[in-house]
C-alpha positions in Angstrom: 2.1 9.2 -0.6 3.6 8.8 2.7 6.5 10.1 4.3 9.4 7.7 5.5 8.9 7.4 9.5 5.4 8.1 9.4 3.2 6.0 11.4 0.1 4.5 9.8 -2.5 1.8 10.4 -2.3 -1.0 7.7 -6.0 -2.7 7.5 -6.5 -5.7 5.7 -10.1 -6.0 3.9 -12.1 -8.8 3.0 -14.5 -9.0 -0.3 -17.3 -7.1 1.7 -14.7 -4.2 2.5 -14.8 -5.2 6.2 -11.5 -4.9 8.1 -10.1 -8.2 8.8 -7.0 -7.2 10.4 -5.2 -4.1 11.5 -1.1 -3.6 12.1 0.6 -0.2 13.2 3.4 0.1 10.9 6.2 2.5 10.0 6.7 3.7 6.3 10.1 3.0 5.4 9.5 3.8 1.6 6.6 4.9 -0.4 7.1 5.9 -4.0 5.9 4.5 -7.6 8.6 1.9 -7.4 8.1 0.5 -3.9 6.0 0.6 -0.8 7.8 -0.7 2.2 6.4 -0.9 5.9 8.0 -2.1 9.1 6.0 -3.7 11.9 8.1 -3.5 15.2 8.4 -6.5 17.0 5.7 -6.6 19.8 3.4 -4.2 18.1 0.0 -4.9 19.2 -2.3 -6.0 16.2 -5.9 -7.0 15.6 -6.7 -10.5 14.3 -10.4 -12.0 13.0 -11.8 -14.7 15.3 -14.7 -16.8 14.2 -17.7 -16.3 16.9 -18.9 -20.2 16.6 -16.5 -22.5 15.0 -16.2 -26.2 15.5 -12.6 -27.4 15.1 -12.1 -29.6 12.0 -15.0 -27.9 10.0 -14.6 -25.3 7.4 -14.2 -21.5 8.3 -16.9 -19.5 6.9 -15.7 -15.9 6.9 -19.1 -14.4 6.3 -20.3 -11.0 7.9 -21.5 -11.4 11.3 -19.7 -14.7 11.7 -16.5 -13.3 13.0 -15.0 -10.2 14.9 -11.8 -8.7 15.5 -9.5 -9.2 18.7 -6.1 -8.2 20.1 -3.5 -10.5 18.8 -0.3 -11.2 20.9 
């Protein structure tokens, strides 16, 4: 468990266990009943971007077809 006020990196994982997004958050509460996190306004985050995607076609989120970049 984390301590309230502690800064951690929240990472989203896909089915291949690759990081799909990353957000620096502060722990508000972490116990058996609740996990509450706060993402400060304007905090830098990372988002997935497809390497070669034609708008209007299905997105294929497979290993090697995307990368993470800064999100604003």
